N, CA, C and O atoms as a Maestro MAE file, in Angstrom:
{
 s_m_m2io_version
 :::
 2.0.0
}

f_m_ct {
 s_m_title
 :::
 protein
 m_atom[336] {
  # First column is atom index #
  i_m_mmod_type
  r_m_x_coord
  r_m_y_coord
  r_m_z_coord
  i_m_residue_number
  s_m_chain_name
  s_m_pdb_residue_name
  s_m_pdb_atom_name
  i_m_atomic_number
  :::
  1 25 14.389 -8.903 0.362 1 A "MET " " N  " 7
  2 3 13.137 -8.247 0.042 1 A "MET " " CA " 6
  3 2 12.803 -8.530 -1.410 1 A "MET " " C  " 6
  4 15 13.673 -8.496 -2.281 1 A "MET " " O  " 8
  5 25 11.537 -8.809 -1.658 2 A "THR " " N  " 7
  6 3 11.130 -9.093 -3.025 2 A "THR " " CA " 6
  7 2 11.164 -7.826 -3.897 2 A "THR " " C  " 6
  8 15 10.742 -6.754 -3.464 2 A "THR " " O  " 8
  9 25 11.661 -7.966 -5.103 3 A "GLU " " N  " 7
  10 3 11.656 -6.843 -6.046 3 A "GLU " " CA " 6
  11 2 10.358 -6.842 -6.833 3 A "GLU " " C  " 6
  12 15 9.992 -7.877 -7.389 3 A "GLU " " O  " 8
  13 25 9.659 -5.741 -6.902 4 A "PHE " " N  " 7
  14 3 8.460 -5.614 -7.628 4 A "PHE " " CA " 6
  15 2 8.676 -4.695 -8.831 4 A "PHE " " C  " 6
  16 15 9.581 -3.861 -8.817 4 A "PHE " " O  " 8
  17 25 7.847 -4.843 -9.874 5 A "ASN " " N  " 7
  18 3 7.828 -3.882 -10.935 5 A "ASN " " CA " 6
  19 2 6.705 -2.891 -10.687 5 A "ASN " " C  " 6
  20 15 5.542 -3.168 -10.981 5 A "ASN " " O  " 8
  21 25 7.054 -1.753 -10.151 6 A "TRP " " N  " 7
  22 3 6.126 -0.731 -9.726 6 A "TRP " " CA " 6
  23 2 5.623 0.025 -10.969 6 A "TRP " " C  " 6
  24 15 6.441 0.533 -11.736 6 A "TRP " " O  " 8
  25 25 4.308 0.113 -11.188 7 A "THR " " N  " 7
  26 3 3.726 0.800 -12.248 7 A "THR " " CA " 6
  27 2 2.793 1.903 -11.772 7 A "THR " " C  " 6
  28 15 2.417 1.958 -10.601 7 A "THR " " O  " 8
  29 25 2.428 2.781 -12.700 8 A "GLU " " N  " 7
  30 3 1.568 3.909 -12.366 8 A "GLU " " CA " 6
  31 2 2.144 4.685 -11.128 8 A "GLU " " C  " 6
  32 15 3.342 4.968 -11.134 8 A "GLU " " O  " 8
  33 25 1.403 5.020 -10.139 9 A "ASN " " N  " 7
  34 3 1.863 5.732 -8.967 9 A "ASN " " CA " 6
  35 2 2.033 4.775 -7.794 9 A "ASN " " C  " 6
  36 15 2.064 5.228 -6.650 9 A "ASN " " O  " 8
  37 25 2.143 3.483 -8.029 10 A "SER " " N  " 7
  38 3 2.172 2.484 -6.971 10 A "SER " " CA " 6
  39 2 3.285 2.644 -6.015 10 A "SER " " C  " 6
  40 15 3.070 2.471 -4.816 10 A "SER " " O  " 8
  41 25 4.468 2.964 -6.454 11 A "ARG " " N  " 7
  42 3 5.637 3.102 -5.566 11 A "ARG " " CA " 6
  43 2 5.487 4.308 -4.684 11 A "ARG " " C  " 6
  44 15 5.838 4.255 -3.506 11 A "ARG " " O  " 8
  45 25 4.954 5.445 -5.240 12 A "THR " " N  " 7
  46 3 4.717 6.654 -4.488 12 A "THR " " CA " 6
  47 2 3.628 6.339 -3.376 12 A "THR " " C  " 6
  48 15 3.785 6.714 -2.214 12 A "THR " " O  " 8
  49 25 2.598 5.681 -3.771 13 A "ILE " " N  " 7
  50 3 1.486 5.318 -2.877 13 A "ILE " " CA " 6
  51 2 2.090 4.470 -1.654 13 A "ILE " " C  " 6
  52 15 1.764 4.704 -0.490 13 A "ILE " " O  " 8
  53 25 2.929 3.539 -1.992 14 A "PHE " " N  " 7
  54 3 3.504 2.673 -0.986 14 A "PHE " " CA " 6
  55 2 4.376 3.527 -0.032 14 A "PHE " " C  " 6
  56 15 4.238 3.416 1.186 14 A "PHE " " O  " 8
  57 25 5.254 4.360 -0.569 15 A "GLU " " N  " 7
  58 3 6.123 5.120 0.265 15 A "GLU " " CA " 6
  59 2 5.341 6.214 1.115 15 A "GLU " " C  " 6
  60 15 5.718 6.490 2.254 15 A "GLU " " O  " 8
  61 25 4.289 6.799 0.553 16 A "GLU " " N  " 7
  62 3 3.507 7.740 1.332 16 A "GLU " " CA " 6
  63 2 2.718 7.008 2.521 16 A "GLU " " C  " 6
  64 15 2.563 7.538 3.622 16 A "GLU " " O  " 8
  65 25 2.266 5.819 2.208 17 A "PHE " " N  " 7
  66 3 1.593 5.006 3.221 17 A "PHE " " CA " 6
  67 2 2.466 4.697 4.369 17 A "PHE " " C  " 6
  68 15 2.071 4.848 5.524 17 A "PHE " " O  " 8
  69 25 3.679 4.256 4.066 18 A "VAL " " N  " 7
  70 3 4.657 3.968 5.110 18 A "VAL " " CA " 6
  71 2 4.970 5.238 5.904 18 A "VAL " " C  " 6
  72 15 5.057 5.197 7.131 18 A "VAL " " O  " 8
  73 25 5.133 6.321 5.234 19 A "LYS " " N  " 7
  74 3 5.438 7.617 5.893 19 A "LYS " " CA " 6
  75 2 4.290 8.008 6.908 19 A "LYS " " C  " 6
  76 15 4.522 8.600 7.963 19 A "LYS " " O  " 8
  77 25 3.044 7.628 6.497 20 A "ALA " " N  " 7
  78 3 1.877 8.024 7.324 20 A "ALA " " CA " 6
  79 2 1.625 7.080 8.460 20 A "ALA " " C  " 6
  80 15 0.672 7.282 9.212 20 A "ALA " " O  " 8
  81 25 2.418 6.070 8.622 21 A "ALA " " N  " 7
  82 3 2.243 5.096 9.691 21 A "ALA " " CA " 6
  83 2 2.479 5.819 11.034 21 A "ALA " " C  " 6
  84 15 3.250 6.777 11.072 21 A "ALA " " O  " 8
  85 25 1.864 5.404 12.087 22 A "PRO " " N  " 7
  86 3 2.154 5.958 13.426 22 A "PRO " " CA " 6
  87 2 3.582 5.816 13.827 22 A "PRO " " C  " 6
  88 15 4.217 4.817 13.491 22 A "PRO " " O  " 8
  89 25 4.117 6.780 14.536 23 A "MET " " N  " 7
  90 3 5.514 6.803 14.979 23 A "MET " " CA " 6
  91 2 5.890 5.446 15.594 23 A "MET " " C  " 6
  92 15 5.223 4.932 16.492 23 A "MET " " O  " 8
  93 25 6.985 4.899 15.068 24 A "GLY " " N  " 7
  94 3 7.424 3.645 15.588 24 A "GLY " " CA " 6
  95 2 6.904 2.428 14.879 24 A "GLY " " C  " 6
  96 15 7.328 1.312 15.179 24 A "GLY " " O  " 8
  97 25 5.981 2.614 13.929 25 A "PHE " " N  " 7
  98 3 5.359 1.489 13.207 25 A "PHE " " CA " 6
  99 2 5.716 1.417 11.786 25 A "PHE " " C  " 6
  100 15 5.163 0.590 11.061 25 A "PHE " " O  " 8
  101 25 6.678 2.295 11.303 26 A "GLY " " N  " 7
  102 3 7.013 2.369 9.900 26 A "GLY " " CA " 6
  103 2 7.557 1.079 9.350 26 A "GLY " " C  " 6
  104 15 7.143 0.652 8.272 26 A "GLY " " O  " 8
  105 25 8.466 0.445 10.050 27 A "SER " " N  " 7
  106 3 9.084 -0.816 9.547 27 A "SER " " CA " 6
  107 2 8.032 -1.982 9.562 27 A "SER " " C  " 6
  108 15 8.001 -2.801 8.644 27 A "SER " " O  " 8
  109 25 7.223 -2.033 10.565 28 A "VAL " " N  " 7
  110 3 6.161 -3.069 10.637 28 A "VAL " " CA " 6
  111 2 5.208 -2.818 9.493 28 A "VAL " " C  " 6
  112 15 4.820 -3.757 8.798 28 A "VAL " " O  " 8
  113 25 4.837 -1.626 9.289 29 A "THR " " N  " 7
  114 3 3.903 -1.225 8.169 29 A "THR " " CA " 6
  115 2 4.524 -1.666 6.840 29 A "THR " " C  " 6
  116 15 3.847 -2.304 6.033 29 A "THR " " O  " 8
  117 25 5.749 -1.354 6.605 30 A "LYS " " N  " 7
  118 3 6.431 -1.659 5.374 30 A "LYS " " CA " 6
  119 2 6.518 -3.136 5.145 30 A "LYS " " C  " 6
  120 15 6.246 -3.589 4.033 30 A "LYS " " O  " 8
  121 25 6.879 -3.911 6.131 31 A "ARG " " N  " 7
  122 3 6.943 -5.358 6.022 31 A "ARG " " CA " 6
  123 2 5.547 -5.957 5.721 31 A "ARG " " C  " 6
  124 15 5.398 -6.813 4.849 31 A "ARG " " O  " 8
  125 25 4.590 -5.507 6.427 32 A "GLY " " N  " 7
  126 3 3.219 -6.004 6.273 32 A "GLY " " CA " 6
  127 2 2.670 -5.759 4.862 32 A "GLY " " C  " 6
  128 15 2.119 -6.657 4.226 32 A "GLY " " O  " 8
  129 25 2.836 -4.517 4.393 33 A "VAL " " N  " 7
  130 3 2.354 -4.229 3.009 33 A "VAL " " CA " 6
  131 2 3.090 -4.968 1.972 33 A "VAL " " C  " 6
  132 15 2.487 -5.437 1.007 33 A "VAL " " O  " 8
  133 25 4.425 -5.105 2.124 34 A "LEU " " N  " 7
  134 3 5.186 -5.853 1.089 34 A "LEU " " CA " 6
  135 2 4.715 -7.362 1.156 34 A "LEU " " C  " 6
  136 15 4.576 -8.003 0.115 34 A "LEU " " O  " 8
  137 25 4.497 -7.862 2.273 35 A "SER " " N  " 7
  138 3 3.976 -9.265 2.357 35 A "SER " " CA " 6
  139 2 2.621 -9.376 1.700 35 A "SER " " C  " 6
  140 15 2.323 -10.339 0.993 35 A "SER " " O  " 8
  141 25 1.798 -8.355 1.952 36 A "GLY " " N  " 7
  142 3 0.451 -8.351 1.342 36 A "GLY " " CA " 6
  143 2 0.534 -8.262 -0.223 36 A "GLY " " C  " 6
  144 15 -0.271 -8.855 -0.941 36 A "GLY " " O  " 8
  145 25 1.539 -7.499 -0.701 37 A "LEU " " N  " 7
  146 3 1.741 -7.326 -2.134 37 A "LEU " " CA " 6
  147 2 2.149 -8.693 -2.751 37 A "LEU " " C  " 6
  148 15 1.731 -9.035 -3.858 37 A "LEU " " O  " 8
  149 25 2.943 -9.431 -2.032 38 A "THR " " N  " 7
  150 3 3.439 -10.696 -2.525 38 A "THR " " CA " 6
  151 2 2.227 -11.646 -2.691 38 A "THR " " C  " 6
  152 15 2.177 -12.444 -3.627 38 A "THR " " O  " 8
  153 25 1.237 -11.539 -1.746 39 A "ASN " " N  " 7
  154 3 0.002 -12.337 -1.803 39 A "ASN " " CA " 6
  155 2 -0.811 -11.873 -2.948 39 A "ASN " " C  " 6
  156 15 -1.458 -12.708 -3.582 39 A "ASN " " O  " 8
  157 25 -0.842 -10.600 -3.281 40 A "VAL " " N  " 7
  158 3 -1.731 -10.059 -4.367 40 A "VAL " " CA " 6
  159 2 -1.063 -10.289 -5.723 40 A "VAL " " C  " 6
  160 15 -1.748 -10.764 -6.630 40 A "VAL " " O  " 8
  161 25 0.225 -9.988 -5.930 41 A "VAL " " N  " 7
  162 3 0.816 -10.018 -7.248 41 A "VAL " " CA " 6
  163 2 1.911 -11.057 -7.432 41 A "VAL " " C  " 6
  164 15 2.391 -11.267 -8.546 41 A "VAL " " O  " 8
  165 25 2.299 -11.697 -6.360 42 A "GLY " " N  " 7
  166 3 3.358 -12.750 -6.440 42 A "GLY " " CA " 6
  167 2 4.719 -12.128 -6.304 42 A "GLY " " C  " 6
  168 15 4.840 -10.904 -6.256 42 A "GLY " " O  " 8
  169 25 5.750 -12.947 -6.240 43 A "GLU " " N  " 7
  170 3 7.084 -12.448 -6.144 43 A "GLU " " CA " 6
  171 2 7.526 -11.845 -7.416 43 A "GLU " " C  " 6
  172 15 7.476 -12.491 -8.463 43 A "GLU " " O  " 8
  173 25 7.961 -10.619 -7.364 44 A "GLY " " N  " 7
  174 3 8.438 -9.877 -8.537 44 A "GLY " " CA " 6
  175 2 7.364 -9.518 -9.523 44 A "GLY " " C  " 6
  176 15 7.677 -9.276 -10.689 44 A "GLY " " O  " 8
  177 25 6.118 -9.469 -9.121 45 A "GLY " " N  " 7
  178 3 5.057 -9.122 -10.029 45 A "GLY " " CA " 6
  179 2 4.913 -7.679 -10.315 45 A "GLY " " C  " 6
  180 15 5.549 -6.843 -9.674 45 A "GLY " " O  " 8
  181 25 4.056 -7.351 -11.303 46 A "ASP " " N  " 7
  182 3 3.811 -5.921 -11.574 46 A "ASP " " CA " 6
  183 2 2.800 -5.418 -10.542 46 A "ASP " " C  " 6
  184 15 1.775 -6.047 -10.283 46 A "ASP " " O  " 8
  185 25 3.130 -4.257 -9.964 47 A "VAL " " N  " 7
  186 3 2.242 -3.665 -8.910 47 A "VAL " " CA " 6
  187 2 1.576 -2.467 -9.509 47 A "VAL " " C  " 6
  188 15 2.209 -1.480 -9.886 47 A "VAL " " O  " 8
  189 25 0.191 -2.596 -9.587 48 A "ARG " " N  " 7
  190 3 -0.610 -1.502 -10.020 48 A "ARG " " CA " 6
  191 2 -1.136 -0.758 -8.843 48 A "ARG " " C  " 6
  192 15 -1.018 -1.255 -7.723 48 A "ARG " " O  " 8
  193 25 -1.710 0.399 -9.015 49 A "GLU " " N  " 7
  194 3 -2.278 1.148 -7.917 49 A "GLU " " CA " 6
  195 2 -3.362 0.278 -7.169 49 A "GLU " " C  " 6
  196 15 -3.428 0.287 -5.940 49 A "GLU " " O  " 8
  197 25 -4.159 -0.430 -7.909 50 A "GLU " " N  " 7
  198 3 -5.223 -1.254 -7.328 50 A "GLU " " CA " 6
  199 2 -4.560 -2.296 -6.394 50 A "GLU " " C  " 6
  200 15 -5.101 -2.610 -5.334 50 A "GLU " " O  " 8
  201 25 -3.419 -2.812 -6.783 51 A "ASP " " N  " 7
  202 3 -2.733 -3.870 -6.009 51 A "ASP " " CA " 6
  203 2 -2.273 -3.382 -4.687 51 A "ASP " " C  " 6
  204 15 -2.470 -4.041 -3.666 51 A "ASP " " O  " 8
  205 25 -1.647 -2.207 -4.687 52 A "ILE " " N  " 7
  206 3 -1.113 -1.641 -3.472 52 A "ILE " " CA " 6
  207 2 -2.206 -1.252 -2.513 52 A "ILE " " C  " 6
  208 15 -2.088 -1.452 -1.304 52 A "ILE " " O  " 8
  209 25 -3.260 -0.702 -3.048 53 A "VAL " " N  " 7
  210 3 -4.446 -0.371 -2.258 53 A "VAL " " CA " 6
  211 2 -5.053 -1.630 -1.627 53 A "VAL " " C  " 6
  212 15 -5.410 -1.630 -0.449 53 A "VAL " " O  " 8
  213 25 -5.165 -2.698 -2.421 54 A "GLN " " N  " 7
  214 3 -5.665 -3.962 -1.898 54 A "GLN " " CA " 6
  215 2 -4.793 -4.539 -0.757 54 A "GLN " " C  " 6
  216 15 -5.294 -4.996 0.270 54 A "GLN " " O  " 8
  217 25 -3.471 -4.495 -0.990 55 A "ALA " " N  " 7
  218 3 -2.565 -4.932 0.088 55 A "ALA " " CA " 6
  219 2 -2.647 -4.122 1.316 55 A "ALA " " C  " 6
  220 15 -2.551 -4.645 2.427 55 A "ALA " " O  " 8
  221 25 -2.827 -2.810 1.137 56 A "ILE " " N  " 7
  222 3 -2.963 -1.919 2.309 56 A "ILE " " CA " 6
  223 2 -4.257 -2.277 3.052 56 A "ILE " " C  " 6
  224 15 -4.233 -2.395 4.277 56 A "ILE " " O  " 8
  225 25 -5.382 -2.452 2.352 57 A "LYS " " N  " 7
  226 3 -6.604 -2.811 3.021 57 A "LYS " " CA " 6
  227 2 -6.530 -4.130 3.717 57 A "LYS " " C  " 6
  228 15 -7.101 -4.304 4.794 57 A "LYS " " O  " 8
  229 25 -5.810 -5.101 3.097 58 A "ASP " " N  " 7
  230 3 -5.736 -6.458 3.674 58 A "ASP " " CA " 6
  231 2 -4.851 -6.466 4.907 58 A "ASP " " C  " 6
  232 15 -5.124 -7.235 5.829 58 A "ASP " " O  " 8
  233 25 -3.824 -5.667 4.972 59 A "ARG " " N  " 7
  234 3 -2.848 -5.770 5.984 59 A "ARG " " CA " 6
  235 2 -2.867 -4.708 7.125 59 A "ARG " " C  " 6
  236 15 -2.158 -4.821 8.125 59 A "ARG " " O  " 8
  237 25 -3.697 -3.701 6.919 60 A "THR " " N  " 7
  238 3 -3.724 -2.633 7.903 60 A "THR " " CA " 6
  239 2 -4.815 -2.886 8.968 60 A "THR " " C  " 6
  240 15 -5.974 -3.166 8.661 60 A "THR " " O  " 8
  241 25 -4.368 -2.769 10.251 61 A "PRO " " N  " 7
  242 3 -5.407 -2.947 11.313 61 A "PRO " " CA " 6
  243 2 -6.512 -1.892 11.163 61 A "PRO " " C  " 6
  244 15 -6.246 -0.754 10.775 61 A "PRO " " O  " 8
  245 25 -7.728 -2.278 11.471 62 A "ALA " " N  " 7
  246 3 -8.889 -1.479 11.240 62 A "ALA " " CA " 6
  247 2 -8.781 -0.028 11.871 62 A "ALA " " C  " 6
  248 15 -9.236 0.937 11.258 62 A "ALA " " O  " 8
  249 25 -8.194 0.104 13.064 63 A "PRO " " N  " 7
  250 3 -8.143 1.507 13.614 63 A "PRO " " CA " 6
  251 2 -7.235 2.442 12.805 63 A "PRO " " C  " 6
  252 15 -7.339 3.658 12.973 63 A "PRO " " O  " 8
  253 25 -6.370 1.945 11.955 64 A "PHE " " N  " 7
  254 3 -5.444 2.793 11.189 64 A "PHE " " CA " 6
  255 2 -5.730 2.829 9.722 64 A "PHE " " C  " 6
  256 15 -5.079 3.568 8.984 64 A "PHE " " O  " 8
  257 25 -6.697 2.041 9.269 65 A "LYS " " N  " 7
  258 3 -6.969 1.913 7.832 65 A "LYS " " CA " 6
  259 2 -7.501 3.274 7.221 65 A "LYS " " C  " 6
  260 15 -6.988 3.708 6.189 65 A "LYS " " O  " 8
  261 25 -8.439 3.888 7.799 66 A "ALA " " N  " 7
  262 3 -8.994 5.072 7.289 66 A "ALA " " CA " 6
  263 2 -7.952 6.198 7.205 66 A "ALA " " C  " 6
  264 15 -7.900 6.923 6.212 66 A "ALA " " O  " 8
  265 25 -7.122 6.342 8.255 67 A "GLN " " N  " 7
  266 3 -6.061 7.345 8.227 67 A "GLN " " CA " 6
  267 2 -5.062 7.048 7.139 67 A "GLN " " C  " 6
  268 15 -4.630 7.972 6.451 67 A "GLN " " O  " 8
  269 25 -4.676 5.812 6.949 68 A "GLY " " N  " 7
  270 3 -3.693 5.458 5.888 68 A "GLY " " CA " 6
  271 2 -4.294 5.694 4.517 68 A "GLY " " C  " 6
  272 15 -3.610 6.231 3.646 68 A "GLY " " O  " 8
  273 25 -5.542 5.318 4.286 69 A "LEU " " N  " 7
  274 3 -6.139 5.564 2.954 69 A "LEU " " CA " 6
  275 2 -6.253 7.012 2.626 69 A "LEU " " C  " 6
  276 15 -6.054 7.422 1.482 69 A "LEU " " O  " 8
  277 25 -6.592 7.836 3.678 70 A "LYS " " N  " 7
  278 3 -6.604 9.295 3.477 70 A "LYS " " CA " 6
  279 2 -5.278 9.827 3.085 70 A "LYS " " C  " 6
  280 15 -5.196 10.724 2.245 70 A "LYS " " O  " 8
  281 25 -4.199 9.295 3.677 71 A "ALA " " N  " 7
  282 3 -2.816 9.773 3.372 71 A "ALA " " CA " 6
  283 2 -2.390 9.496 1.954 71 A "ALA " " C  " 6
  284 15 -1.576 10.235 1.401 71 A "ALA " " O  " 8
  285 25 -2.921 8.443 1.345 72 A "ILE " " N  " 7
  286 3 -2.542 8.091 -0.039 72 A "ILE " " CA " 6
  287 2 -3.471 8.669 -1.086 72 A "ILE " " C  " 6
  288 15 -3.148 8.681 -2.274 72 A "ILE " " O  " 8
  289 25 -4.616 9.145 -0.651 73 A "GLU " " N  " 7
  290 3 -5.633 9.628 -1.598 73 A "GLU " " CA " 6
  291 2 -5.099 10.584 -2.629 73 A "GLU " " C  " 6
  292 15 -5.466 10.454 -3.796 73 A "GLU " " O  " 8
  293 25 -4.231 11.565 -2.274 74 A "PRO " " N  " 7
  294 3 -3.780 12.538 -3.277 74 A "PRO " " CA " 6
  295 2 -2.892 11.893 -4.337 74 A "PRO " " C  " 6
  296 15 -2.633 12.537 -5.354 74 A "PRO " " O  " 8
  297 25 -2.415 10.674 -4.166 75 A "PHE " " N  " 7
  298 3 -1.440 10.047 -5.081 75 A "PHE " " CA " 6
  299 2 -2.172 8.997 -5.933 75 A "PHE " " C  " 6
  300 15 -1.570 8.464 -6.866 75 A "PHE " " O  " 8
  301 25 -3.386 8.694 -5.665 76 A "VAL " " N  " 7
  302 3 -4.151 7.668 -6.375 76 A "VAL " " CA " 6
  303 2 -4.756 8.299 -7.631 76 A "VAL " " C  " 6
  304 15 -5.428 9.328 -7.556 76 A "VAL " " O  " 8
  305 25 -4.513 7.674 -8.782 77 A "THR " " N  " 7
  306 3 -5.039 8.231 -10.021 77 A "THR " " CA " 6
  307 2 -6.552 8.132 -10.096 77 A "THR " " C  " 6
  308 15 -7.220 9.080 -10.509 77 A "THR " " O  " 8
  309 25 -7.094 6.994 -9.700 78 A "ASP " " N  " 7
  310 3 -8.548 6.768 -9.724 78 A "ASP " " CA " 6
  311 2 -9.037 6.575 -8.263 78 A "ASP " " C  " 6
  312 15 -8.848 5.492 -7.709 78 A "ASP " " O  " 8
  313 25 -9.603 7.503 -7.685 79 A "SER " " N  " 7
  314 3 -9.978 7.428 -6.267 79 A "SER " " CA " 6
  315 2 -11.038 6.364 -5.998 79 A "SER " " C  " 6
  316 15 -11.184 5.966 -4.842 79 A "SER " " O  " 8
  317 25 -11.762 5.892 -6.957 80 A "SER " " N  " 7
  318 3 -12.760 4.843 -6.799 80 A "SER " " CA " 6
  319 2 -12.149 3.537 -6.265 80 A "SER " " C  " 6
  320 15 -12.852 2.737 -5.648 80 A "SER " " O  " 8
  321 25 -10.872 3.322 -6.494 81 A "ILE " " N  " 7
  322 3 -10.247 2.068 -5.926 81 A "ILE " " CA " 6
  323 2 -10.114 2.132 -4.408 81 A "ILE " " C  " 6
  324 15 -9.936 1.107 -3.751 81 A "ILE " " O  " 8
  325 25 -10.198 3.289 -3.878 82 A "LEU " " N  " 7
  326 3 -10.183 3.459 -2.358 82 A "LEU " " CA " 6
  327 2 -11.532 2.971 -1.723 82 A "LEU " " C  " 6
  328 15 -11.590 2.580 -0.557 82 A "LEU " " O  " 8
  329 25 -12.623 3.021 -2.571 83 A "ASP " " N  " 7
  330 3 -13.881 2.702 -2.014 83 A "ASP " " CA " 6
  331 2 -14.252 1.212 -2.122 83 A "ASP " " C  " 6
  332 15 -15.099 0.717 -1.378 83 A "ASP " " O  " 8
  333 25 -13.634 0.545 -3.015 84 A "SER " " N  " 7
  334 3 -14.027 -0.836 -3.252 84 A "SER " " CA " 6
  335 2 -13.473 -1.845 -2.339 84 A "SER " " C  " 6
  336 15 -13.764 -3.032 -2.482 84 A "SER " " O  " 8
  :::
 }
 m_bond[335] {
  # First column is bond index #
  i_m_from
  i_m_to
  i_m_order
  :::
  1 1 2 1
  2 2 3 1
  3 3 4 2
  4 3 5 1
  5 5 6 1
  6 6 7 1
  7 7 8 2
  8 7 9 1
  9 9 10 1
  10 10 11 1
  11 11 12 2
  12 11 13 1
  13 13 14 1
  14 14 15 1
  15 15 16 2
  16 15 17 1
  17 17 18 1
  18 18 19 1
  19 19 20 2
  20 19 21 1
  21 21 22 1
  22 22 23 1
  23 23 24 2
  24 23 25 1
  25 25 26 1
  26 26 27 1
  27 27 28 2
  28 27 29 1
  29 29 30 1
  30 30 31 1
  31 31 32 2
  32 31 33 1
  33 33 34 1
  34 34 35 1
  35 35 36 2
  36 35 37 1
  37 37 38 1
  38 38 39 1
  39 39 40 2
  40 39 41 1
  41 41 42 1
  42 42 43 1
  43 43 44 2
  44 43 45 1
  45 45 46 1
  46 46 47 1
  47 47 48 2
  48 47 49 1
  49 49 50 1
  50 50 51 1
  51 51 52 2
  52 51 53 1
  53 53 54 1
  54 54 55 1
  55 55 56 2
  56 55 57 1
  57 57 58 1
  58 58 59 1
  59 59 60 2
  60 59 61 1
  61 61 62 1
  62 62 63 1
  63 63 64 2
  64 63 65 1
  65 65 66 1
  66 66 67 1
  67 67 68 2
  68 67 69 1
  69 69 70 1
  70 70 71 1
  71 71 72 2
  72 71 73 1
  73 73 74 1
  74 74 75 1
  75 75 76 2
  76 75 77 1
  77 77 78 1
  78 78 79 1
  79 79 80 2
  80 79 81 1
  81 81 82 1
  82 82 83 1
  83 83 84 2
  84 83 85 1
  85 85 86 1
  86 86 87 1
  87 87 88 2
  88 87 89 1
  89 89 90 1
  90 90 91 1
  91 91 92 2
  92 91 93 1
  93 93 94 1
  94 94 95 1
  95 95 96 2
  96 95 97 1
  97 97 98 1
  98 98 99 1
  99 99 100 2
  100 99 101 1
  101 101 102 1
  102 102 103 1
  103 103 104 2
  104 103 105 1
  105 105 106 1
  106 106 107 1
  107 107 108 2
  108 107 109 1
  109 109 110 1
  110 110 111 1
  111 111 112 2
  112 111 113 1
  113 113 114 1
  114 114 115 1
  115 115 116 2
  116 115 117 1
  117 117 118 1
  118 118 119 1
  119 119 120 2
  120 119 121 1
  121 121 122 1
  122 122 123 1
  123 123 124 2
  124 123 125 1
  125 125 126 1
  126 126 127 1
  127 127 128 2
  128 127 129 1
  129 129 130 1
  130 130 131 1
  131 131 132 2
  132 131 133 1
  133 133 134 1
  134 134 135 1
  135 135 136 2
  136 135 137 1
  137 137 138 1
  138 138 139 1
  139 139 140 2
  140 139 141 1
  141 141 142 1
  142 142 143 1
  143 143 144 2
  144 143 145 1
  145 145 146 1
  146 146 147 1
  147 147 148 2
  148 147 149 1
  149 149 150 1
  150 150 151 1
  151 151 152 2
  152 151 153 1
  153 153 154 1
  154 154 155 1
  155 155 156 2
  156 155 157 1
  157 157 158 1
  158 158 159 1
  159 159 160 2
  160 159 161 1
  161 161 162 1
  162 162 163 1
  163 163 164 2
  164 163 165 1
  165 165 166 1
  166 166 167 1
  167 167 168 2
  168 167 169 1
  169 169 170 1
  170 170 171 1
  171 171 172 2
  172 171 173 1
  173 173 174 1
  174 174 175 1
  175 175 176 2
  176 175 177 1
  177 177 178 1
  178 178 179 1
  179 179 180 2
  180 179 181 1
  181 181 182 1
  182 182 183 1
  183 183 184 2
  184 183 185 1
  185 185 186 1
  186 186 187 1
  187 187 188 2
  188 187 189 1
  189 189 190 1
  190 190 191 1
  191 191 192 2
  192 191 193 1
  193 193 194 1
  194 194 195 1
  195 195 196 2
  196 195 197 1
  197 197 198 1
  198 198 199 1
  199 199 200 2
  200 199 201 1
  201 201 202 1
  202 202 203 1
  203 203 204 2
  204 203 205 1
  205 205 206 1
  206 206 207 1
  207 207 208 2
  208 207 209 1
  209 209 210 1
  210 210 211 1
  211 211 212 2
  212 211 213 1
  213 213 214 1
  214 214 215 1
  215 215 216 2
  216 215 217 1
  217 217 218 1
  218 218 219 1
  219 219 220 2
  220 219 221 1
  221 221 222 1
  222 222 223 1
  223 223 224 2
  224 223 225 1
  225 225 226 1
  226 226 227 1
  227 227 228 2
  228 227 229 1
  229 229 230 1
  230 230 231 1
  231 231 232 2
  232 231 233 1
  233 233 234 1
  234 234 235 1
  235 235 236 2
  236 235 237 1
  237 237 238 1
  238 238 239 1
  239 239 240 2
  240 239 241 1
  241 241 242 1
  242 242 243 1
  243 243 244 2
  244 243 245 1
  245 245 246 1
  246 246 247 1
  247 247 248 2
  248 247 249 1
  249 249 250 1
  250 250 251 1
  251 251 252 2
  252 251 253 1
  253 253 254 1
  254 254 255 1
  255 255 256 2
  256 255 257 1
  257 257 258 1
  258 258 259 1
  259 259 260 2
  260 259 261 1
  261 261 262 1
  262 262 263 1
  263 263 264 2
  264 263 265 1
  265 265 266 1
  266 266 267 1
  267 267 268 2
  268 267 269 1
  269 269 270 1
  270 270 271 1
  271 271 272 2
  272 271 273 1
  273 273 274 1
  274 274 275 1
  275 275 276 2
  276 275 277 1
  277 277 278 1
  278 278 279 1
  279 279 280 2
  280 279 281 1
  281 281 282 1
  282 282 283 1
  283 283 284 2
  284 283 285 1
  285 285 286 1
  286 286 287 1
  287 287 288 2
  288 287 289 1
  289 289 290 1
  290 290 291 1
  291 291 292 2
  292 291 293 1
  293 293 294 1
  294 294 295 1
  295 295 296 2
  296 295 297 1
  297 297 298 1
  298 298 299 1
  299 299 300 2
  300 299 301 1
  301 301 302 1
  302 302 303 1
  303 303 304 2
  304 303 305 1
  305 305 306 1
  306 306 307 1
  307 307 308 2
  308 307 309 1
  309 309 310 1
  310 310 311 1
  311 311 312 2
  312 311 313 1
  313 313 314 1
  314 314 315 1
  315 315 316 2
  316 315 317 1
  317 317 318 1
  318 318 319 1
  319 319 320 2
  320 319 321 1
  321 321 322 1
  322 322 323 1
  323 323 324 2
  324 323 325 1
  325 325 326 1
  326 326 327 1
  327 327 328 2
  328 327 329 1
  329 329 330 1
  330 330 331 1
  331 331 332 2
  332 331 333 1
  333 333 334 1
  334 334 335 1
  335 335 336 2
  :::
 }
}
């Protein structure tokens, strides 16, 4: 697994998003978002809150996206990144 430099609340956002995944989909969710992060920041890059939210938006199937974003909302410093 790629090691990232988690900044701000990005690690908490990632963990809370994986916890919010539907039962039985946690490992798939985790792999998908980590793959998305690699696309956004590269291998071993700095992960900001904006980056993890972008990876979540890119990799989450449409039916689960709103639920996932709602689950991480309390942990995001600037909620405007959820809207963009």
